[in-house]
Phi, psi and omega in degrees: 000136187265123176254132178282139180291133170210162185303317184294318179298319178296314176305314180296327179296316178294319173301323181292331182293325183257344178050044183252108191255342185307321186207096174298330184298317178302310181306312180297321179292320178296332185276344181274350191245121177297142174286127180271106180253084184237005180249124173047232185268020176303342181294339174292315176302318179298314186294318179304319181291319177293335179294334181298333182290324174297315177302315177301309181308315182294320181299324184261359179058037179259082184281006173284342177281121179279158174305317183298321177291324181293322188265005187290315180284151179291156176291137180277160176301316179302313178300325176290314188291326181302306178290330174300310176303323180293318177292328176302321185302338177290337178265316190271335186066021174271183170273163176296318177296325178292317176289333174294317182298322178296318175296321177293325178298317182284341172268006177063034179249357191290334181266358181279141177239175182294335174286332184257004186302132177234098185306317186288326176293319175303308184301319179300318176299314178297316175300325175301314180289312186291322183270356178059044179261029179262175188289166185298329181255025173085011174305126180075012180263177172292337185222078177292135179259159178273337188200172182292131177304140179301142179081353183254341184048241187264002185276350182285129171222107183306325179294343179261001181249144180292158184307324186295318180292325175293316178299310180303320171294317176298316178303321179293314183291321185269333186230357183065024186240136172247144176280000000 
């Protein structure tokens, strides 16, 4: 059966990838805000997010959508977080929904329900990630660290590192695994 692309169908597809039901309002908010990819290769995280659009197009077999149409819009925070959670599974051996929940926990959004949804709080949490206003060792970031990364002494500042470097350092500290 051919399903025509529309934003709501795509949003439901994204929700299905993470199976996160406590608060669709948070997911919708995350999907409404562009991811700010302005450090190093964070553009790769945005590209990973945009690739979800191609996956969706192929899943619904709507080949009338060109790559140019699919990739025109900026990557949303939700689109960035889903493939990031997928990449985390290589370190954690968890499922994508489990690692997505871990990211929500670090953004302090995991306890929110549709009944307790607070738009300004969610936006503040997104702004901390997008504007890199978290602590040097990732306090309030997606990847809080337990200690100074080896070999960096006092030079490490998570806010100055791309998300991939933060993920790798976190994986090393939490799981003893390097990508």
